[in-house]
N, C-alpha and C positions, 0 to 999 in steps of 0.2 A: 153246647158248644163243643166244638170241634177239637179233638186231638183229646180230651177227658179222659181218664181212665173210669175204668167202673165201683172205682176205691172212693172218685175222688164226686164222683154222684152218689153214693152210696155209699159213705163212710159210716155205717151202719152193719155192712155185713160180716162183720168180721165178730160181735159181738154174738152178731144170731149165729154164724156159724159156730163158736162156740159151745153158745146154750141149746146146738140143735142137734151138736154129736155128744152135748152132756146128755140133751133127754132120750135117744136113741140107745146111749153103751148101757141106761138104765134099766136098758133091758134084761141087761147080764142081771147077774149075783154078783154085788158087793158089797162091801164091810157096811155100815150104815152111815161112819163118815161120808158116806162118798155121795150116798142122799142126802147128807146136813148141805153139805158143800152143793149140791145138784141146788135145794133148794135157793140158797144164798146166788147163785150162780141166777138159774133163771131171770127168778124175783127182781134182781138187779135188770138186766137183760128187758126183762118186761116194762118195767119203768125206764129206760132212756128210752124204750124200741115208741109207750107212749108221749114221752117229751118228742120225743123227733114225729111221728105223728101229726102232735097234738100243731108244730109248728108247719106241719104244710097241710095246715086243716084237713087228715083225714081221722073225721070223728067217728064211723068203726073201727076202724083200728084202736083205737084210744079206747075204746071202748074195751074192745077183746083184750090186748095189753094191761089194762088195769082187771083186766077177770083173772088174768093168767097173773099178775103181782101178787093177788092177794090168795090166789089158791094152790101158790110154791113160798107162802109168806112165811121165811123162818121163826119172827118171833110169838105167831102165834100159830103152831101147823094144824094144816088140817089132818086129820089123823081116817087116815084106811087103807086095804087091806094092798098086797101085791101086785093084784089079778086087778082091782080096779084101778090101780098107775098106773097100769104098763098101757093101756090104752087112753087116758090119758095122757103120758106121756107123747105119745104118737103123734095121736089131736093134737099137743102143741107144738113137736117138731116141727108138721108141716104147717101146724099157722102163723109159725115164725118165719117157715122161707116164703111164700106165698103175702104173707103179705108185706114179708120186708120186701122184696122184691116189684112189689107196687109203689114204690114211693122212693121217687127219684127227687132229686132237688133240683131245681131248676132255679138257674137266672141265680142275682143280687136280692129280691125282694124274700127269697125264702130261706138262708144264709140258719144255717145249723149251727152249735159250740163245735 
């Protein structure tokens, strides 16, 4: 549609931007509480993105974000060293950015919540 802003076409950009920023900031050294919050935020945004991808019939994106949600699950955390988490954080940030820009809401048939 003409005249729609990017946030109307892609309302998921705000949570993706927050999660991506937090993932990239995680490369620095923060107290453990930050990484607990990171797990909660990234898991939540990944679940939301899986829902959005499902509504837009992007099945590969559903699987990718489902995997990210499991990886960052705050209830049963996966314990890895900082050296292993750093590339995972960068890869997940890139996945959030790349996949989110491919998911554009089109027409009324694929309305999201």
